[in-house]
N, C-alpha and C positions, 0 to 999 in steps of 0.2 A: 504493499499499500504506499510505503514511503516514497519510491520512485515516481509513482503515478501523481502523488500529491506535489512533489517538486516540479514535475512537468507541468501540471495545471497552474501552479504559482508562476512559472516562468512564461507560460502562454499568456496569462492575464497581465503580467507586467509588460510584455512585448506589445500587446494591443494597446494598453494604457499610454506607453510611450509615443504611440502614434497620434493620440487625441489632440495634441497641440500642433501637429504637423500641418502645413498648408501646401496646396498644390501650386506650383509655380511653373511658368513657361519657360522653356530654353530657348525660345525663339527670340531673336534680336530684330527689331523693326529696321527696315531699309527705306530711305527717301526714294520714292518712286520716280522722282524727277532726275535721278542720277543714272538711270538705266538706259540702254539703247535698244530700241527706241524708248524714249521717256513716256511715262505715264503721267496723268494728271495728279497733282498733289494729294487729292482726297483719296487715291487707292491705297489699299493696305497691302504692304509687302513685308516679307520677313525672311531672314537667313534661314535656310533648311538644309544644313549640312553644306555641301558644296554648291548648292542652288539658292537662288532667290526665288521665292514663290509669291505671286500677286494674284489676289482676287479681282477679276475684272467683270464681275457679273453686272448686269444692269437691272434696274427696277422694271417690273412689268409695264409694258406700254400697250396703248390701244390705237386702233386704226378704224376709221369709219368711212364706208362708201367709197373705197379706192378702186379704180378700174383695174381689172386684171386682164391683160391681153396675152397671157400665156397659152390660152386655149382658143382656138379658132372655132367658136360655137355656131351652129347654124341659127340659133335664136338671138344672137347678139352678144354684146359685151357683158361680162359679169362683174358685178361690183362687190367687194368683200369688206366685211367689218369683223373685228376680233381682237384678241389680245396676244402678245408675244412675251414669253418669259425666257430669259437666257441666264445660264450660270456659265461663268467662264474662269479659267485659271491659266496663268502665264508662268513659264519656268525660265529664268535666266541663269546663265553660267558665265562667270567672269563679267557680270553686269550686262551681258549681251543676250537678246531673246533667242531661245533655242527651241522651245516647244509651246504649243497653245492648245488647250482642250476646251471644248464648249458643249453644252447641252441646251437644246432649244425646244420649247413647247409652243405650239401655235394652236389656238382654238378660235373658230369663227364661223361666219355664215356667208353664203353667196346669195346674191339677188340679181335680177335683171334691171332693177330700178336703181338709178343713180343716187336715190334719196333713201333706199331701203324699204320702200313702202309696198313692194310686192311680195310674193312667196319667197321663202328662204330655204336653203339646203345647208346643213352643217358639214364643215370639213375640219380637218386637223392635221397636225404634223407633230411628231416627236422624233427629233434626230439629234445626232451628236456628230462632232468632227474633231479630228486630231490633226494638228499641223506641226510639222518639223521644218525648221528653217535651215536650209542647206548652207546658207551664208549666215552665221550667227549675227543676229542684230539687224539683218536686212529683210524687211517685211516682203519685198518683191521675190525673195527666194524660197517662198513656202512650198512645201509638198504636203497636200491636203488629202485626207481620207474621210469620207462622209459615210455615216451608216445610220440605220433606223428607218423610220417611216417618214419619208419626205412629204407625202400627201396620202390622206385617205378620206374618202367620202362615205361615211357609214350607210347611208340609204342606197348606195350602189355597190356595196361589198367590194369584191375583187375586181369589178369591172372599171373602176376609175381610181387607180391606186398606184403608188410608187413606194417601194420599200426594198431594202437590201443594203449593199455596200457599193460605194463608188470609189475605186482606187485612184491613186495620184495620177495615173496615166490615163484616166477617163474610163476605164473599163468598169462596167456595171454588172454585178451579180445580184439577181433578186427578181422581183416581180414589178413590172411596169406595164400598165394598161391604160391607154387613152384612145380606145378604138372609136371609129365613127358611131358605132352602135351605142357605145357608153355616152358619148356626147349627146346623142338623140335622147337617151334616157335622162340625162341631166336636164336637158331643155324641157322634157316632159314634166319633171318634177317642179321647174322653175316657172313654166308658163301657166297662167290662170286658165 
């Protein structure tokens, strides 16, 4: 019994010694304006081992009745309204940008009315991208890979949909469908 009691007392003392301990961050803040390319001063950047890591996320933004000319629909131009939420992180090495990751969510509706007063159809996107900068610090040297659901229209299922992965060389693997039949179905949903 004696060894068990000693162990119990030692465990209680060890736990009690942690009661006054506080959690501290080992991260050192870095001035984002000293990076290449520089970020605005309000961005939060910190040293993370050999890297500087910066949060470049943006607040959710809204858009209303913007013309979308991406699709040549037989029923006319579609106008879209919705919200965009983006979370992004940049990594710098030797204060030069070397990687950027982002996740984006778009939720909205399409209408044939420039003021949104006619029927609407919901659309959404949930995609991510990863950029590597072949020349550190040079935004024009990015190599980007995009993956996820770039567009989906729930009312049309797989008929009006783009998902998969697009490689840096432009090669796409996945499902893309914007057929004339799907465009006609979309028009039928939008036309009174």
